[in-house]
C-alpha positions, 0 to 999 in steps of 0.5 A: 509487520514485515515478518507477518507480510512475508509469512503470507502466500502472495501479499505485497503490502499490509496496513497496521490495522490488519494485524491489530495495530491501531496506528497509521503504518503501512509496509510494502514489499512489492515491485522492488520497493521495500517501504515502511510508511508512517502517516502516509497520505496521497498528494496527487493522483492522475489518470485511471486504470482498471485493476484486479485486486485481492486483500490479505483480509479476504484470502482468495477473493479478487475484485475489479476496481478502478484506481488512479494510474499514477499516485504521489504520496508523502509519509515518514520513513522508518527513521522519521524522515519525510519522503515523497514517492510516485508510483505508477500502475501496480504500485499506484494501485498498491498505495491506494489499497493500503491507504484505504485500510488506514 
């Protein structure tokens, strides 16, 4: 999935079902993070922000969305270890967008 993501022009993340894999997996390579998340779920969200979002499923289309400003997720990493990560701003938007694909 990471190779597929890197072949895109401006992708930050991709969910497994976007490439025909029916698993709860997300790969994120964005803002200095390179995350491989298995069974991610949102634990907490705080605040709101107005965003402009695109999606690899709909190239060159962008929409305005309202997302939480801060999001905490839990998931298993690629080694099966449980991780908890908090993202703010753009990363919170990315978490929400990718988890919605699942």
